[in-house]
N, C-alpha and C positions, 0 to 999 in steps of 0.2 A: 621654405618647407612647402608653402600653399602653391607658388609658382612652380617648383616640382610637381606637384600634385596634378596642377591644371595641365602641363606639358604632357605627363605620363597618361592623364585622361585622353587629351587629343591625339597621342600617337597610338592609344589602344581604340579610340573610336575610329581612326584613319585605318589601322590594320585591320578590325574586325567588322566595322560597320562603314563603309567608304561612303555609301551612299545615304548616308543616315540625314546631313542637312538637307540634300536635294529632296529625297522623299517627305521631310516635314515641310519644306517650303511648297510642294506641290499638294501636299495632305489641306494643308492650311488653307491654299486657294479653294479646294473644294470645298472644303467645310464651309469658307467663309461665302462662297456663292451659294451653297444649299441654304446656310442659314438666313441669306438676304430674301432668298424665295419664300422659306418656312415664314418668317418675318410678315411678308406681303400677306401671305394666306391669313394668318392669325389676325392681320389689320382689316382683314373681310377685304383687300384689294388683289384683283386679277392685273398682273402687269405683263403684257405679252411683248415680242420685239416691235410689233408694229406701233404700239403705245410708245415704246423708247423712242421708236423712228420721229413720230410726230412731235413729243417734248422737245428732240434735239434739232427738230426744224424751227422750232421758235426760241431754243436756246442760242443757236449757231447758224441762223438762217443763210447766210453769203459764204458758209464754208464749203469747199467742193467736197459732195458726197461721191458723184460719178464724172470720171473723164473717160470720154469714148470717141476715138478717133480725132482727137485733139480739141473736143467741145466740152465745156467743164458744165456740169448740172451741179448748182447748189442743193444743199438739203431742203431749201425753200420752193426751189424750182421741181425737184421731184415730187416733192409734198403737195405743189399747186397742181402739178399733171395729173398726177395721181387721183386729185379731187377731183378734176375734171374727168376722168375716166369713170368714177365712180357716180357721179351725177348723170353721164350717157347710160350708164346701164341702170340706175335707180329709174329713169325716167321712159327708158327705152326697149330695156333688156327684159323688165317685170321679174326682177331677180327678188328673192326675200334670203333673211339671215339663214344660213345652214345651207343654201342652194349650193350644186358642184359647178365650177367652170373649168373646161379644160384648155390648157395654153399650150397650142404649139408653135412654139416661136425660136429663134435663134438670140446667139448672144448680142443684145442692142437695149438701150434704156429703156425702150417700150415694154420690154418683157418685165422689167421691175416697177414701171408704171403701172402696166395692168394688172400686176399681181398684186401690188400696195393698193391699187384703187378696189379690185375686186374683195380685198381682206378688210378693207373699210364698209364694206356692207355685209360683213360678216359670213362670206361666201368661201367654201372649201376651193380651192384653188390644186388641179390636179396637173403636174409638170409632164408633158410628154415629150419623151425622147424623138427627136427630127432625123435621126438615123432608121428608127423603126419606120418600116412600109407596110402599103397593102392590107393584108389578112391580119398581120400582126398591129398595126395601128387601128384597125377597126376592133380588133379584142379590147384594146386599152382603152378607147373611148369609150365603149359599152359598158366596160369592168369598171367603171368610175361613175355610170348613169350620170352625165353633165345635163343641164339645161341648155347650156350654150358651149360652144367650142371658138376660141378666138384662134386667127392663125395670123402668122406674120408675112409680111408681101413677099418675103423669097421663098416662101412655100406653100405658094399656090397650085404648084406643080404636084406635090403632094397630096394636097385637098382634092385636086382634080381625080387622082386615082380611087379616093376613097369615097367621092360626095353621093355618087349613085347608091350606094349600099348603108349610106350613114342613116341610122334612124332617124323617121321623119318628125320626131319630137324635140329633136336637138337644132336649135337655133344656131347657124355659122354666122360668125362676125369676121371681116377680115381687114387687117390692118392698111386699106388704103382709101383712096375717095372716091372711086368708082369701083364696079365691078361689073363684069360678064358673065358670072354666074348667076343662074337664076334662083330667086328666092335665097340670097346670100346678103347679108347687111353690111354695109361700109361703117369704119369706126373714125378713121382720121378725121373725114368731115365735120363728124359730130362733137370729136373733141375741140375742135377749133372754135366751135360756137357753145361750148357749156360753160356752166359757172365753175370759178376756181373756189366756190366756198363750200367748207367742208360738211360732209354728209353729218348727221346727229351722230353722237357717239355711241349712244345706245345701239345704234346700228353693228358696230363691231366688237362692241364691247364680249368678251369669251364668259360662257357661264361658269368654267372651269378650265384649269391648265390642261386636264386629260381632253377636254373637248378636240376634236378634229380640226386642223390648220392646213393641211395640205395633202396631197397624196403624189408621192414620188415612184416611180416604176423600177423594180428592182426585176432581173431576172432569176434571182434566187437560185435555187438548184433544181428545178424541174421544168419545163413547157414554157408556155407562153408568158410575158412579162405580167408580173403581179404589181398591184397597187398596195404600197404599203402605207399603214395609214400613220402620219405624222403628226403628233399632238403639238400643242402649243408648247407644253414642258419640254419636248423633244426638241423643238425650234429654239429654246433658250438655252438647251444644254449645248446644242451645235452651234451656238451663236458665242457660247463662252470660250471656244476652244483656242482660238487666238489671244485671248487675254489670259488664259491658264498658260499659255507658251509665253507669255512676257511682251506680247505687243502692246502698243500704245496709242493713243488718241493722235499722237503726231506723225504716226506710221503712215504709209502709202502702200496700198495693197495691192498686188499684180493679178487679176483673175483670167486665165485663158481656157480655164475649164469650162464646159458648157453648163450653163444655169439649169437645167433641168435636172441637173446630179446634185445631190445633196452636198458635196463637198464644197461645189460654187456657191449653191444658194445658201444653206444653212452656216456652214464654217466661213465663206468669203463674204457674203452681202450681210449675212445674219451679223457676223463678225465684227467688220466696220461698224454695224449700227451699235453693237455692245461696246463697244470703243470710242465712237462717234469720231471714226477716222475717213480717210479716203479711200477709195479703190479707183482703180484703171481697169476698164474693163474691154477685153478683145474680143473679136467677134469669132477670132479662130485661133488658135495657138502656130505659132512660126519661130521654128526656130532659128530661122535666121534674123527674124528682128526681135527676139527675144530680149538679149542684151542692150541692144541699142534703144528699147522701148523703156527698158528699166532706167538706163541711163539719162533718157529724155525727160522723164516724169519723175525722176528722183525715186523710185522706188525703194521700199525698205523691206518689205516684206512680201514672198512669191508664194504662190500655191503649187504643188505638183501632182502627178503619179508617177510611178517608177519608171514608165515609158517617156514621159516628157524628159526626165534627168537623163536618159540614154540619148535621146535625139539631140540634146543639148551638147554631149560629150563628143557624140559622133560629128558634130560640124567642125569644119575645118578650123585649125587654131589662128584666132587674129590677136593680133597687138592690142594690149591693155583690156584683156579680159576681166583681171581682178578691179579695174576701174570703174567701180560700180558702190553703189550705198546700200545694197541687199545684205540684211543681218539674220533672217530668219527665213527658212523655207518649210511649208508646213504642208504635209502630205502623207501619202502611204503606197507602197510598193516596190520601193528602190532595192535593188540588189546590192550587196555588200560591196563588188568590184566597180559598181557604178557610183555609189555611195563615196568611196574614197577618191575615184578619179575626179568627181564633181569637186570635191573639197581641194585638192591638189590644184585642180584647173583653176576654178574661178574663186578661190579665196576663204576668208574665214567668215564662210556662211553658216549659222546652227541649223542642222536639219533635224527639224522635229516631226519626226515618224510618229503616225498614231494608227490605231485599230480600232474600226466600228462599222458596222452592219447598217446601213439604211434604215432597216426596220428593227434592228437590235435594242436590247435593253443594256449591253456592256460596251465599255470602250476603254480603252489602252493609250496613254500617252509617253512617248520616250522625250522626260525632260532632262534627261542627263546628258544625251548624245551619243549614246552607245551604239557603234555601227552595227548594225543588222537585226536591231532590236527592236520590236512597236511599242514596249512598254516595260513598265518594271510593279510587281505586285509587293504586297507586304500584308502583315498581320490586319491593320488597320484598313487597308484598301479594301481586302475580303471582306471587313466586317460588313463596309457599307455596300460593296457591289460583288455578292457570293456569287463565284464561278468554281468550276472546276475542269479538269482535263481529265477524261474518261477512255478506257480503251476500246478501239473499233475494228470491226470484224470488214476486212476490205474485201472478201469474196462474197459475204452474204450483203454488204453494203449496209449495216447495220450495228449501233455499240453490241459490244460483249456484256451478257449477263451471266453471273455465276449462277452455281446450282441452288441457290436461294432467290434468284431470279432480280437481284440486284446487279447493277453496273458498277463496274471497278475503275479506281483511278491511276493514271500511270505514274510511275516514277519519275522523279525530275531527271532530265536529260532525254524522257522518251517523248515521241510526238503522242498526242491524245487528241480527241475530239473535244473543242471548248463548247461549255453548256455554260449558261449563267442564269440563275436561280429568278423564278418570277413571282414579284410580290407586291405589294402595295406600292412600296419605295420606287421599284424595277420592273414596271408593267411591260407585258407586251401588247400591242395594240392590232395586230395582225394586219389583213390585206381587205381592201374594201371588196366587197359583194363575193367574198371565196372562204364560207366558212372551212372546207374540207382545207384547203392551203393553210389556212391558219392552224389548223388543228397537228396538222404534218409537222410543223415547226417546232411543236412542242412535245417534250418528252416526259413522260409521269411515272410515278413509283420508281426513281433514279435510285437514290440510296435508301428512302423510307416510306412507308406508305402514306400516300397523300401529296409529296411534293413534287414540284411542275418546275422545268427548266426550259428554258429556249434553246433551241439547235441550232447554232450559227452555221453548221455546215464546214467549218473551217478547222483544220488541224494544226494545233501548235504545240510549240516545245516552252517548257520552262527550266531554265539551267540552275546550278546551284547558287548562283548571285541573285533569282528569282526574277530576272530578265527572261521577258516571252517575246518568242520568235514566232514568226507566221511559217508555217511549213508546207499544206496545200489545201484544196479543196476536197470535198468528198461529192459522192453522189453525179448526175449525170450532169455535170457542169466543166466549165474551165475558164480560164480569164487570159483575155487577148485584150493590148491596145487599152488597157485599164479598164474594160467592160467584162459583163461575167456574160457567158456564151450559154445558153440552156441547150443541149443536145439535141434534144427530143424535139424543138421547135425548128432547128436545121434539118434532122432527118425528115419531118413532116413536112417540110417544103420539097426536099429532093424526090422523096417517093410519090408527090404529086405527077411526077414525069411517068408517061406512059409505058417507057422500056426499063424503069428500075424496078426489081422486085424486092430488094431490103436495102437500108442505108443503116450504117452503124457509125453513130457519129462521135470522136472523142479529142483532146487535146494532146499534142507531141511535143518534146521540149526542143526547141532549135538555139543552138550556142550562140551567147552573146545578145541574147533577145528575153526581155521580160516575158511571165506568164507560158501559154502554150499556142501554138498555132493549131487551127483546126483542121481535122483529115477527116474523109468519110471513106469507111471501107463501104463498097456497093456489090451487089448481086444482081445481075441482069436478067428479066424475064426470058422465057424461050424464046428463041429465034428473034431475037432482037440485038442491036448493037449498042454500044455506047456512042450517043451524039454529044460529043463536046461544046458544040455550038449551043443546043438547047440548054446543057446544063449549065453554063455561064450566064446566058440569058434568065435561067430561072433564079438561081441565088443572088444575083445582084439586083434582079427586081424585087424579089419577096423577101431578102434578108438586109438588116444594116451590114454595112461593109467589113466592119470588124466580125461578123459572124458568117460570112462567106468562107468556106473551108477552103484552106490554102493548098490542100494536098487530096487526092483520090487515088484510091487503090481498089482495084478491080478482083474480086475474087469468086472462085467458082461456088462455094457452098459457105454461108454465113456460120463460124462458128459459134457456140452457145455454151453458158453456163449447165452446172446440174442443176439448177433451178429455173431453167429454160429462158434464163436472160442472155442478150448479145455478150459475145466474149470480148472484153476491152484490155485486159490485164497485159497479155502477151502483146498485142496489137500496138498498145502505148510503149511498149519495151521497144519492138522492132522498129518504131519510128519512121522514117520516109527513104532509107538509104538503100538505094536502087542496086548496089552492090550485094547487100545480104537479101533484098526481097525479090521473090520470083515473079511476084503477080506483077501485072502492068502498074504505072504509078505516074500520075499527071500532077501539075503543078499548075496554079493561078497566078499568069504572068501580068500583071496589072499594064505593064509597058503595052503588052499587044491585046489587052482584051480579052483574053482568051484561057483555055486549060490548054497546056501544050505537055508534051511527053517528058518526064523528069529522068533524064539520062544522068551520067554519073558528073557530066560537065557542068549540068544546071546545077547539082545537087554540091558539087564544090564551089560554083560561084555563090550559092544561097550560104554556105559555110563562111567563105571569105568575105562575106558581107557585100558582093560586088554585084549580087541581083538584091532589088530592095522589095521587102515584105510589107 
């Protein structure tokens, strides 16, 4: 009888609550991590990710921490070199605890050495996106108000573009032994002669976990990049991601994403530290070398964005593609069809999709492997991380409020704007030096008087099994090549040209591609003509490669909405098909380094993927 009852209960659980045990395991992990942090707080101990790294360097000094281009850097190696960098800036940089230092470097071990060295001095480190150029880069530097700018040896050309316009009180250091730039300091020569002794611990000790550790730039929903304030608490939460998905100390993690991105720095490097694991760092993602690197270094965990998985699936089929040790793939933004193709082609890899904005206070993790979902919610999860999906007016570009002034929740199966409650346990730290943008991300008086929510800017859908799915972005932004592109930043660059009257920038769907490709609808000034050569030169000089519009459309008159905003919805729907659009269309042909006429033949080549985007 007892056995029959147990079997019956098991069958009922399988039928009515199929994800009960998976949910329970995940919730217990979240609770366990939260309780550990709370225990430290009650003991008066503040333990940061850097503190954990220093402890690991003592506990397992000879274990590889970084492998880069075949060279092994042990925990002790990285600890000692970061000590040298801390000593250099302590004695030559006149830095004090709390100062900000901006870091413009590509993926290389010295990015991590400089980051850790500055953190050991108690400095806030601002990660600059090395794809951002000129005016946008100057804006990023000034917005975080750094005392020092550190530039990698391979980015001296980018430095040269902004050096004359850089604020005079910012000291510039470059990762070389000598310099041809006036008033620019060199770092490599000083590192070689610096002491390996650690700087005093009180230099790095955080006052509390809510104090600022990093600035990571995000395009957000409007305008130029914004410096998201990342607290020590957020770094710890990000670092716990790999552990929460089931990674362990004996795993080898492959990082090909740029370190200025929170996925690579917090989830990747921070995750390695949380586990005490090893990471293989790649200068730049290479689809052709990806699996050979995985085999060479015995990689067991990979990081991805949706585009990365598609690139791998687009590679020619090779023999033995399932002959690798990769068991987990952690990331976000992979399409359902690519997800399925990836599993069919590359074997039993568990795809661990997650959702989380850099500056946000909400995160979802798909621990069950449900294809297409970014995670699952339940009563207990919402208790700890309260969020809602609310109705949104696409024409007015704002949440819908009823006659009483309150927002309304969507039904299950309907797309709604994801908002998450801001409280003491789930704070929103905002953006550096920009109170207006911080306030713009907050929604007040949502369901009742006095409540406060973070507006993620993302539309999500919750199904009847409580799985969550990313639907789309709202506002003046779109996502391409795994990056958010702010339409206003692109249009501001285009209207600088003397023949452009107006530029309306938006994203259009391209079959078999993640995200949306940039398109600019243009009107020309009277008695001028479109100079495609100048247009190409302008966008590649002033915009990151992923933000350069792939398509141009020249219109006689710019259409406006009833509220005098540029009309985007019809343009987005019409896309870039020359058979249905009578306006002149142009395409950014990277092979020719020029904008060319978008003919029906070119259009067909794009759709058949013969033309690379």
